[in-house]
TORNULO-911399 format. One record per residue: residue number from 1; x, y, z of N, C-alpha, C in turn; chain. Coordinates in steps of 0.2 Angstrom, whole numbers. Atoms other than C-alpha are relative to their C-alpha. Example, Ala and Ser with C-alpha at 12.3 -4.5 7.8 and 13.67 -1.06 7.14 Angstrom:
// TORNULO-911399
NODE  nr neast nnorth   nup caeast canorth  caup ceast cnorth   cup kette
NODE   1     4     -6     0     62     -22    39     4      6     0     A
NODE   2    -4     -6    -1     68      -5    36    -4      5     3     A
This chain:
// TORNULO-911399
NODE  nr neast nnorth   nup caeast canorth  caup ceast cnorth   cup kette
NODE   1    -7     -1     1      7       6   -43     4     -6     0     A
NODE   2    -4      6     0     21      -6   -46     7      2     3     A
NODE   3    -7     -1    -2     38      -8   -37     4     -6     0     A
NODE   4    -5      6    -1     53     -19   -36     2     -1     7     A
NODE   5    -2      2    -7     56     -28   -20     7     -1     0     A
NODE   6    -7      1    -1     74     -26   -14     1     -2     7     A
NODE   7    -2      3    -6     79     -37     0     5      4     4     A
NODE   8    -5     -3    -5     88     -28    15     0      8    -2     A
NODE   9     0     -7     1     84     -10     8    -4      4     5     A
NODE  10     4     -3    -5     73      -6    22    -7      3    -3     A
NODE  11     6     -3     3     57      -3    11    -5     -1     6     A
NODE  12     6      0    -4     42       1    22    -5      4    -3     A
NODE  13     6     -3     2     25       7    20    -4      2     6     A
NODE  14     3     -2    -6     16      17    33    -6      4    -1     A
NODE  15     6     -4     1     -2      23    34    -2      2     7     A
NODE  16     3     -2    -6    -10      34    47    -6      4    -2     A
NODE  17     6     -3     1    -28      40    47    -6     -3     3     A
NODE  18     6      2    -3    -46      37    51    -4     -4    -5     A
NODE  19     5      4     4    -59      25    44     4     -5    -4     A
NODE  20    -2      6     3    -56      11    32     6      1    -5     A
NODE  21    -5      1     5    -40       7    23     3     -7     0     A
NODE  22    -3      7     2    -33      -9    15     5      1    -5     A
NODE  23    -6     -1     5    -16     -11     7     1     -7    -2     A
NODE  24    -2      6     3    -12     -25    -5     6      0    -3     A
NODE  25    -6      0     4      5     -30   -11     0     -7    -3     A
NODE  26     0      6     4      6     -43   -25    -7     -4     1     A
NODE  27     7      3    -1    -13     -46   -22    -2     -3     7     A
NODE  28     1      3    -7    -11     -51    -4    -1      6     5     A
NODE  29     1     -5    -5    -18     -41    10     5      1     5     A
NODE  30    -6      0    -5     -4     -34    21    -1      6     5     A
NODE  31     2     -5    -5    -13     -19    30    -7      0     0     A
NODE  32     8     -1    -1    -31     -19    37    -2      4     6     A
NODE  33     2     -4    -6    -37      -5    47    -8      2    -2     A
NODE  34     7     -1     2    -56      -7    42    -4      2     5     A
NODE  35     5     -3    -4    -70       1    50     1      7     2     A
NODE  36     0     -6    -2    -74      17    58     4      1     6     A
NODE  37    -4     -1    -5    -61      23    70     4      6     0     A
NODE  38    -4     -6     0    -51      37    76     7     -1    -3     A
NODE  39    -7      1     3    -33      40    69     4     -6     3     A
NODE  40    -4      5    -2    -23      25    69     6     -1    -5     A
NODE  41    -6      0     4     -6      21    62     3     -7     0     A
NODE  42    -3      6     1      2       5    55     5      0    -5     A
NODE  43    -6      0     5     18       1    46     1     -7    -2     A
NODE  44    -2      7     3     22     -14    35     8      1    -2     A
NODE  45    -7      0     2     41     -18    34     0     -6    -5     A
NODE  46     1      5     6     42     -26    17     5     -6     1     A
NODE  47    -5      6    -1     57     -37    22    -4     -6     4     A
NODE  48     3      5    -4     45     -46    34    -5     -5    -5     A
NODE  49     4      4     5     35     -52    18     5     -4    -5     A
NODE  50    -5      4     5     51     -60    10    -1     -7     1     A
NODE  51     1      7     0     49     -78     6     6     -4     3     A
NODE  52    -6      4    -2     67     -83     9     2      1     8     A
NODE  53    -1     -1    -7     67     -75    26    -5     -2     5     A
NODE  54     6      1    -5     50     -77    34    -5     -6    -2     A
NODE  55     5      5     3     42     -90    23    -6      4    -3     A
NODE  56     5     -5     2     32     -75    16    -1     -2    -8     A
NODE  57     1      1     7     28     -72    -3     4      4    -4     A
NODE  58    -4     -4     4     40     -59    -9     7     -3    -2     A
NODE  59    -7      3     2     56     -63   -19     4      6    -2     A
NODE  60    -5     -6     2     71     -51   -21     0      1    -7     A
NODE  61     0     -2     7     71     -42   -37    -6     -1    -5     A
NODE  62     7      1     3     53     -46   -42    -4      6     0     A
NODE  63     5     -5     0     40     -33   -47    -6     -2     3     A
NODE  64     7      1    -4     24     -32   -36    -4      6    -1     A
NODE  65     4     -5     0      9     -22   -37    -1      3     7     A
NODE  66     2     -3    -7      4     -10   -22    -6      4    -1     A
NODE  67     7     -3     1    -14      -5   -21    -3      2     7     A
NODE  68     3     -3    -7    -22       6    -7    -7      1    -2     A
NODE  69     7     -2     0    -40       7    -4    -2      3     6     A
NODE  70     2     -4    -6    -47      20     7    -7      2     0     A
NODE  71     7     -3     0    -65      25    12    -1      5     6     A
NODE  72     1     -5    -5    -69      40    22    -8      0     2     A
NODE  73     7      1    -1    -86      38    31    -3      6     4     A
NODE  74     2     -6    -4    -87      55    40     1      6    -5     A
NODE  75     0     -6     5    -90      72    32     5      6     3     A
NODE  76    -5     -4    -3    -78      81    44     6     -3     4     A
NODE  77    -6      2    -4    -61      79    53     3     -6    -3     A
NODE  78    -4      5     3    -54      67    40     7      1     0     A
NODE  79    -7      0     1    -36      63    40     3     -6    -3     A
NODE  80    -3      6     3    -25      52    30     7      2    -2     A
NODE  81    -7     -1     2     -6      51    28     3     -7    -2     A
NODE  82    -4      6     2      5      39    18     7      2     0     A
NODE  83    -8     -1     1     24      38    20     3     -7    -2     A
NODE  84    -3      6     2     34      25    11     8      2    -3     A
NODE  85    -6     -1     3     52      22     6     1     -4    -6     A
NODE  86     1      4     6     46      11    -8     1      5    -6     A
NODE  87     0     -4     6     51      18   -25    -5     -3    -5     A
NODE  88     5      2     5     36      17   -36     1      1    -7     A
NODE  89    -1     -1     7     36      15   -55    -5      5    -2     A
NODE  90     5     -4     3     28      28   -65    -6     -4    -4     A
NODE  91     6      3     3     10      23   -70    -2      3    -6     A
NODE  92     3     -3     7      4      26   -88    -7      1     1     A
NODE  93     7     -1    -1    -13      34   -88    -3     -4    -6     A
NODE  94     4      3     5    -26      25   -98    -2      5    -5     A
NODE  95     2     -4     6    -31      32  -115    -7      1     1     A
NODE  96     7     -2     0    -48      41  -114    -2      2    -7     A
NODE  97     3     -1     7    -59      41  -130    -5      6     0     A
NODE  98     5     -6    -1    -71      54  -123     0      2     7     A
NODE  99     0     -3    -7    -74      65  -108    -3     -4     5     A
NODE 100     3      4    -5    -85      52  -100     3     -7     1     A
NODE 101    -3      7    -1    -73      37  -101     3      0     7     A
């Protein structure tokens, strides 16, 4: 997904769940809860990634990709929750030429 960073708008991304999750913004790892574990929660305050405020890498008004990778290692008691105030842009689905694409 893609979103526009808006400085000072309180954009946050929160993940809670078990097992592996990695979140990348603009190609940079911003959340790492890798490995097998019980439910954990972590929040990324997007303003803390702002280049002008913290020496980070985001710039106000610029579009960035948001990619979430999750792996469930158990066959029972799985849990995953994502909450965000980020307004994601609608993604266009790739065109498929056949049922097996």
